[in-house]
N, C-alpha and C positions, 0 to 999 in steps of 0.2 A: 496442381503445382503440389513438389516434395519441397517442403518448409521444413525446416527447423528454428529452436526457440533454445537459445545459450544465456548463461550468465545469471539465471536462478538458481537457488539451491533445490529444485527442482520439484516434482509433484507425486502422489497428492499432497496441495500444499498445507505444511507444517511448518511455516515461519513468519515469512511478512508478505508486505503489497506485492511485490513481484513473484511470488510462488504462487500466490490467489489470482495475480493477473493471468501467469502460464497456464495457470491451471483451465480457468473460465475460457482464454481464449483458443489454447489448443484444443478443446472439446468441441468448441463451435465451428472449428475450421477444420476439425475431422469429419463431423458431420455433415461438414456441407463440398464433403468429397473429396479433400486432400489430403496427402499423404503428410502426416505433423509427426514430428521427433523433439522430444523432450530429453535436453542434457540435464543428469540429476547428480549430483554428489552421492557418493557410496555409505557418508553420515547423516544423511534425512532421508535417502530413498533404499530399500532394498535392492540389493547388486545383481538378486537373483529375478528381479522384476523386470519383463521387458515390453510389458504394455501395461494401459491403463485405459480399460476401455477400447476404444477405436486412436489411441493414442501410444506411438512407438516410445520406450523410455532408452536412453542410454546410460548407465551409470560407469560414472569415471571418477578415481580418487582424485585426492587434492592435498594438498599442503595443510592440516586443522591449525590454523594459526588467526589471530585478528586481521592482519594483514597480509597476510599468502592468501589464504583459502577463496576469495573469488578470482582475483587474478591469475592464480596456478589453475586455476580448473577451466576458465575463458581459455587457457591458451591448451591446455590438451585437450579442449572440448571443438577449439577453431581447428585443430590441425584432423582429427577426426573428421569433422564435418567435412573438411575441404576434400579427403578420399571419397567422401559420401556423394561431392557432387550435387547439391541442392541447387532447386532454384531459387531460394530465396531462405537467407537467416536475419532472425532475429534478434539482435544482442540487447541485454538488459542489462543497466548499471552504467553508468560514463566510465568507470575502472576499466572496463574491459576493451574501450576505445583503442588502446594501442594493440591490440591483436583482432580488432574485428575484418582486417583486411585480408586475412588470410583465407577467407573463403572466396573472398573476391579472386584469386589469383585462378580459381576450378568454375568460375562464369557464374557465381553463384550471386544475386543482387543480394546486399548487405542494408539493413535497417539498424539502427543504432537507438534504444529509448533513455534518454539521460536522465530520465528522472527529475529531480529536484537538482537543489546546489548542495550536494553530497557534503562538498568540505567545507560547508559551515557546523557542519554534526559538533558538537563539544566534546565527542568522544575519540576523536582525531586528535594525533600529535602533530606538531607541526611537519613533519613528516608527509603521515597521511592528506593533509590538508593541501604540503604542495604537489602529491601525485595526482590529486582530483584538480586541482588549477592547470596541470598539464594535459591530463585527461581531457577537461573540458575543450583544450584548445585542439588535441590529437581528434576528437569527435566531430570537429569540423573537416576535417580532411580525409579521414580513411575509408568509412562509411557511402554507401551511396544515398542516405538519406538520414535524417537526425528528427527523432520523434520525443515529444515531451507532452504531457500530460494537462499542464497547466497555461491559460496565456501570460501568466506573468513567468514562468521561465521561456515560453518563446521570445516574448519579449527582450530577457535578459540577454539570449543568444543573437538575438537581431541587434542589439545596441552593442555587444561587446564583441561581436567578432564578424557582425555583417552578414550571416546568413538569415534562413525563413524556415526553422524548423517546421513540421507538422505537427499540429496539435490533437490528440486522440486521448482524450482522459478514458478514465476505469469506468465501468459499469456499477451501477448499484441496484440494480433491480433481480433482489434475491427471492427463491422461492419460498412461503412461509414456510414456520418449523410444524412438523406433525404432533409436535406432545410438548411437555414441558418437563422432562426426565434430569435435562442438568439443572433448572431451579430445583427441583424435590432435592435433589443431590446437596444442592448450597443452602437449603434450609429456606428459599427464597419465596415470596408468594408475589403473582403478576401486579405490575405497575407499583411494587412499594420497595425499589432499589435503584439507585443510581449505576449506572457503567461507563465504564473508560476503556476501552481498548487499546493498546501499544505496546511497542518493544520497551523494557521497562530502561530506558536509556537517559542521560540528564535531559537533552534538548527534546524528548516526547514529556516532560515536565509532570511525571508521575509524583513527585516530591512537595510540587507545588498545588496540586490536587489534593495529597491529602492535608493537607496543613492548612487547606481553606475547607475542607469538609470538617476540621476540629471544630470549626465554628459554626456550625450548622445545626439547629437543633434539632430533635426527635430522634427515633431509632432505624429510620430507614438503613440497610447497607448500602455501603458504596463497594460497588465489586470491580477489580483493579484485573482485568484479563491481559493476559500477557510475561513475557520471561525475555534476558537476552542471555547470551551465551559468555559474555565479555566485559559484564556490568556486576560480578559480587560485590562490590564495597557500595557501589549506588542503590542497587536492589537492598542490602541490609541497612541504608540512611533510609530510605524510604520505609521499609517495615517499621523499622525506630520511630518513626515517627505517627505513625499510622495507630487510630484508635483502635477500641475492641469494633466497633461497626463494620472496618472495610476486609474485605476479603482477599486473598490472593488465590484464585485457583488454578496462575499458573497458564500457559495456550490454550486455547480452548477452540477449535475447528470444527467444520461441518454442522449438523444437526445440531449439537451443540451451543455452538456460539450465535448460531441462529435464533434460538430460544432464548438466551440470555440477551438478543437484540432486539428481538419486536416484542418483548415483555417489558422492560426497564420504564421506568417512568419516565428519563430522558440519558442521554447521553452524553458527555463530556470529550471533547476533542481538543486535547492541550499542547499536541504539536507545534514546534515555531522551524520546524526544517522541513523541507521536500515539496512537492509538486501537490497533487490530488492524492489525499490517502483515501485506499480504497475502504477503510472501517466507517469513515465520515460520511461517505457516497452512500453506503449501503445501511447505517442508520437514518440516514435521508428516508432512502428507499422504503424501510420499515415505517415509516410514519411516526418517528422519536420527534420526539422534544428536543433539538440538538443546542447543548452551549459550546462554544468552540474558541480558541484563541484568537484572538485577532490579528493573525499575520496574514498578508495579502492573498496567499495560496490559499487560505481555509476562506479569506473571504469571496473568493470567488468562487469557490464549490458553494457555499451558504445563500450569499446575497443576502435576499430579507425575509430566509427561511430558518434563521435558526439566532440566537442568543451571545453577543459577542461578548469577553473577559479579555483581559490582561493578566496573563501568566505571571508575569513579574510586579502582580498586586493581585495575591490571593482573595483578598477580600472582595473583589470584582467579583468571582466565582463563588464564593460564600453567599452573596445578596441573591445571586440566580437560583441556587440550588434551596437556600431557606426560603424562597417565594416559589418553589415549585413544591416543597413540604405542604405550605401554609395555602395554596390555591394554584392547583396546576390546570385548573378550568382557565386562568388568566392567562396562559398560554397556549390556550387551543386551538387560536388560526396558525400556528406553527406546523403542525405535522402534516396537516392540508397542503401549507405551501412547499413543503419539503419532497412531499411525492410527486406534487405537480415537476417540479424542478428537476427531478429524478428523470419523469418520462418526457421530459423534455430535452436534458441535455446529456443523460447517464445511464442511456439504455445497453446493453452487451451485444444485442445487437446491430446495434449503428456502430457500435465500435467494431465489432467483427468485420462489418461492411468496409469500415474506413482503413483497418489492416490488410485486408483480401486488396484492397486497390492499391497499398503503399508496398506490399508486396509483390505484387506482380510489376508495378512500375507505373501506372496507370494514373495515381493521387498525384492531384497537387496541391492537396490540404487535408485537413479532416475535419471531424466536427469541432469545431471550435469552442468552447463558452464562452464569452466575454463578461469583465466584472459587471457587477449589478443583480 
C-alpha cells in the first residue's frame, strides 16, 4: 500500500507520544514493503530532508502558535495528500477530524487516531476545549474508521456517539541501550535515581511530583525529562518548587532516553489525561518499578504491574518513593509483572499488524487490552 501519516509534528521523534508512534509505526510498515510517507512540520524536521531510512518525508510549513499549529498543518497536509492519491491515510489527533475527509475525495481509506480526551487538558482555554468537543463529534462522521489506544476511550465513544472504535495500543518493547553516556553526562548512577518523562504541562502533574519528592528522604536525584513550548509559566513554577536533588535535562530522545529509562530505580507516571502514554508502556517494557497516577487510562495499562498514587494527594507518591529508597526489594515483583504485561498486550509488531489490517480495510477490531 501507499500510506501517509498526518497530524504529528514529524519524525524523527522529537516532541511527544504521537511523534514516537509515527516514528515506530512508519519504520515497521516500510520494512514490510509498504511505501510510507510521514508529513512533518518545518519547525520540527529539517525541510531539506526527504527520507528517514525507508520512510518518505514531506515537510510543510504551518502557523506556529498554540491554537493553529496542528490544524493548519493538517489542512495543508490533507490537501497535499489528496493530490498524491495514497491508498490509505492515518490522521493523528482528534482536532484534525475537520479535514480528514479531504484525502477520501481521491479514494484513500482514512483512519483517525483520536488519542485521549484532549479537551480535558488544563492547558486549553474554553475555545480550545470547545474545538476538541466539536472534533470528537466530527471524528464519528468524516473518517472511514476511528482508532483509539485505550479501552477507556473506546467506551467513551461508544456510550457518547454510538460508534465502536478500533482499539490499537502503543508498543512498549524497546531495544535496550548500549551504554550509559546520558547518565554520565547528568552525574547519575544506575539504579540510584527516579525518572519522570512527560511534557511539562499542568495535566501531567510535574508540580505535584516535585512537591511529593520534597518529602522523600535520601539523596537520590529525581530526573524530570521533558519540555513544553507554550508552558513557560508552569515550568517556572515547577522549577521554583524543586529542591536541589531534582534535575531538569529537558527533552531527551533515542539512545539517551533509553539509557535513562532502563537504569532508573523507578518510573513515575503522573498524567491525568490521555489514552495510553508511550513512556508508561516503555517503562514497563524496560522492567522498571512503575508508580502511576490512578486514572482509568493508567490503571488499564498497568493493572497489577504498578503502584498507584493520587496526584491530588502528593503524600501518596511520597510514601511510595520513600519505600523504594529504603527497600526496593519489597517491590521486586513488579518489574517481571510489567514486562509480562507488555509482552502480552503492548508489542510493536502486534500493533503494526493491527494497523496494517485497519489501513487495508480488513480489520474489524484491534488488539484490545481490557482493564484488570
